[in-house]
C-alpha positions, 0 to 999 in steps of 0.5 A: 712705548712712544717709539713703537709706532716709528719702529713699525713704520720703519719695518713696513718700509724695510728699514731706516733707509727707506723710512728716511727716504720716504720722509725726505720725499714728503718734505720735498713735495711739501716744499714744491707745493709751498714754494712753487716749481720753476722760476717762482721758487722765491718770488711771485710770478712777475705781474704783467705791466707796471706795478699798480699804484694807489691812484690806480686802485682809486681810478679803477674803483671809481670806474666800476662804482660809476657803473652801478645802477643809480650811482652816476659820476663817482670819485674815490679817495683811499687813505692808507694806514701803512705803506706797502713793503717788500722784504728781499733775501740777503746774502751775508758774508763774514770775513774773519782774520786772526793774527798772533805774534810772539816776540820774546816774553810778550805774545799778542793775539788779535781778531777782526771780524767783518760782516757784509750783507747784500741783496740776493739776486736772480738773473732774469731776461731783463738783468738782475732782480732782487729775490723777494721773500715777502710782499705786503700790500699797504693797509687801507685805513678808510675809503671815501666815495662821493657819488651823484646818486648817493642820496638814495639809501639803496645806492649808498648801501650798494656803493659801500658793499662794493667798496668792502668787497674790493678792499676788505675794509669794514663798513665802518671805515667806508663813507659815502657822500652825495656829490654836489650838483655841478650846475 
């Protein structure tokens, strides 16, 4: 009873060959959707320019927060719970050798195995690049914002919400303080 629906589908497709071809075709299309087409099979599309640093995020965030109405000059400090991580694909090579000797009444048998791992690479215009399987961004622990206009509760809330929107950090991990006068 459990396999009756499979038999009906196979009969509809004209037998086992067409059914398997349809299944493999669907799997292939899913793989294309999941991994992408062309050079992006195992890695993300290359970013334009150098990799952004953690200081770059602080600078960009301070710049945009300083443009909020009433914020004034802004400084930002971001602390991280974890560092970013890249997991590269590896190619494993196993060399095995077996030797047997028999001399007279004694026979010896020895076996050696050696495994080597190397990063898998892809040839690009700039040379060889490792194939990146997973790229994890660093996890943000908290954000401190120091702003001239932070004495105003509306400005303080706007700053917190803007930081939360950019970083995804909960409001409880974002502190906003008033900047001391430089006069």
